[in-house]
Each structure stands twice: as structure tokens, then as C-alpha cells.
N, C-alpha and C positions, 0 to 999 in steps of 0.2 A: 804478119803474125807467125811467130814460132809455134810449134807444138807444145814446148814448155809454158809459154804465156797463155795459150789456148786452153790448156789444162787447168792452169790457175784460176782462169775467168770463170770455168765450169765449176771449180771447187768453191770459189767464192760465192757463185750464185746457189749452191747447195745449201751452204751455211746460212744464206738469205732466206731460202725456202723453209728451212728447218726453223728458223726463228719465226717465220709467219705462221707455221703450223702450231707453234707453241704459244702465240699470242691469243689474247681473247678473241674468239671467233666473230667475224663479220660476215657481210652478204658477199664480199667477194671471194673469200675462202669457200663459203658454201656452194658458190656457182662453180668454182673449180672441182669440188669434191663431187658434186651432182653430175657434172660433164665427165668425171672420171679422169679429169687432167691432173689433179694434184699427185696422187699417188703414182700415177702411170709415169708422169714426167719426173718425178723425185727418183723413183727407183731408177728409171733409164739414165739419169744424170749421175747417180752414184756409180752404177755398174759401168758406165762409159770410163771414169776415171779409175774405177776398182773392180774391174772384170771378175775378180775372184770372189766377190761378194755376191754374184748372181744366184748361186745356189742356196746360200744363207737368207737372201731377202725374198726367195720366192715365196717362202711361207708368210711374209710380212705382207705382200701386196693384196691379198683379200681384205685384210684388215684396213689398209690405207684407202682402199677403194669401197669401203663402207659408206652407204649413202644414207645420210639422216632424212627424216621426213620433211623437215624445214630448219629455219634459223633456230627456232626456239628448242628445238629437240638438239640440234649441236651444241647450243649454249648450254643446255642442261647436261649433256655428256662431259662438256668442259668443267662445269662446277662439280660435278659428281666425281670426276677423277681428280681434280688438282684443289678444289676450294671447299668441300663439303666434307661432313663427318662430324662426330660427336666431340672429338678432342683435337683431331688434326687431319688434313686431307689425306686420301689414300695414297696419292704420290705428291710430294711437294715440288714446287718450281723452283725451290731455293737451294742452293749447294750447300749452305749452313745447316739445313735440316738433317742432313746426312753426316756430317762432320762431327764426331764425338771427342776427338783427341786434343781440340784446341778450342779456345774461345771463338765466338762466331766473330767479334769485334776484330780479333787478329785478321781472320780470313777476310773480312771485307777490306780492311787497310791493305792486304797483299794484293786482292784483285782491283782495288782502286788504283794502287801503284801502277800496276800493269797497264791500265787504261791511260792515266795520266803521262806516264812515260812517251806514249805516242800522241799527245795532246787531245786525248778524249777525256771530257770533263762530263760524269754522268750526271743526270738530271736530279734535281732536288726534291722531288715530289716523294712521299712516303713508300709509293708503290716500287719507285724505281731502284730498288736495292741492287748493288752492283752484282750480287750473286745470283740473280734471276736467271734462269737458263737462256731467255730471249737475249739478254745483255750479253751474255758470254759468247752465243753463237753469232751475234752481231759483230763482236769484237774479233772473232776468228775470220768473218767475212771481210772485215776492214783489212787485216793484216794479210790475207790471200791477194786481195784486191792490190794491196801495195806491192806485194811479191809479183804479181802480174805486170804492173807498171814498170817495176825495175829491170824485170827481165826484158821486156819490150824496148826499154830505153837503153839497155846495154849497162845498167848499173849494178851495183852490189846487192842481190837479194837476201843475202845471208842474215842480216839484223832482222828481218821479218820471218823467215824460216826459224831462225832460234827462239823466236818469241812466240811462233806458232807450237813448236815442240814443248818449251817450258810450259805454256799455257794449258795445253792439251794434257801433258803428263801430271801437271799439278792440280788442275781443276776439271776441265771438262770432261776428260775420260772417266776418271774415277766418279765424278758427278752422275754421268749418264748409266755407268754400270750399277751404281747404288740405286738409281731410280729404276731401272730396268728389273733389278733383283729384288725390289720392294713388292710384296704381295698386295694386291689391290682388287677385292671382289666387285667393287663397283667401277673400275677402270673400264671405260669404253674401249671397244675394240680398235677404234680409229686412233686413239691416243696412246693405247698399248702399241700398236703397229709403229706409230711416229717414234716413240720411245726406243723401240727396238732398232729401227732405222738409223737413227741419230746415233745411237751407241755404236752400231757397226761401222758406220761412216767415221766417227771420230777416233775408234780404234785403228782402222786401217789408215787414216790420215797421220796419226801418231808414228806408225812404222813407217810410212812412205816418207815423211819430213825428215825423220831420222837418217834415212838412206840419202836423201838429198844432200843433207848437211855433210855426210861422210864423204859422198862424191866430190863435192865442191872442196874439201879440205885436202883430199887426196893430190 
């Protein structure tokens, strides 16, 4: 395994862990948080591929290692952060909630086109909107995994890198920035830390992928 493919595998796993963190919490996530594994492992993985984020994420680690009393408490934190509120949740899990310069239908069609271009057909359940943060993170997880596979097999990884760069710049990065900068008095520390960690990682990824594309084109 080359260093490039190893790095891509780690990056793909980070997207997967972030997606797991934003999903509705279950017993497995609770166990990992209680053991201190989730926050510790996530930050260590991120700083492994982006060591320049170490100082920035030092303040995030205590939030990600906040231990809830039980699953009910963790579920309550999730609902208070993302789904409760008199009019709208303190933080929305949907990119369209933060986009004001275009109809949400256009946004959904654009994201859906990204997915379908790579043979991914989103679920049809009402909750499975394509602009959900978990769906977008899983899409990046898929693209980086395909990049790792291409590198390992000495194939052209550029199409997967271009898609990463485009999707990060058009969607995930501005989405996470908007989420991170949205005030939320009821936002639980764990989820506030998760948002900040995801933002830092996505921004660093956007810069790094652009550099890889430039290097391969030289």
C-alpha cells in the first residue's frame, strides 16, 4: 500500500465517522463516546492527515469527549440541537436551510446529479433528502474510497479528486461553515464540537485536494 492510498483510506474513514456522528444516535455511538473513543479517534485521524489542524482542534477535543449520562440524554442533546425549537432547529442538518440565493429544488437537483453521476441513487424515504449532512459526508466517503482504489490499482484518480473538489467547494464546505457560524443556545457541546471538527476537516480537504489536482496536472 502506498502512502497516498493509505492517506485516502484514512480520509475516507474520517468522512464515515463524521457521518456516523451526525446520524441519529444509537447505542454503538454512545458506547464509543462513553469509552472516550469517538472524539479521541476522530481528532487523531484528522490530525494524522492534516497535522496543521492540531492546534485548532485542541479546543474541540473536550466537547467531543463530553460524556452523556445515558442514551436518553444523548438523544435529547441531538433533538435539542438539530430538531427542536419553536420555529426551526437551532442547527439544521440540511444544506438547503442555509441557502438563500436559489430555490431549494434547484439545490437538490444539483446534489442529486452529483450522486447519480457516480451511480448512487438516494433513498426515496421523505427523511432521505439529498442535502442532509450525513448523505453529503457519505458521498465524500465514497469518492475518497474510490480515489484510494484507483491509486492502489495505478488507475486515474483525477475524476474522483475533481468531484471531491467541486462538491466540497459548492456544497459541503459552505454548508458546514454556515452551520458552525449559526448561533444556537441549546446546541449540545458534543454536537457543537462535531460541527467545528467537520468544518475544519472539510476546509483542509478542499485545499489539499486542489493541490493534488494541480500536482497531477503539472
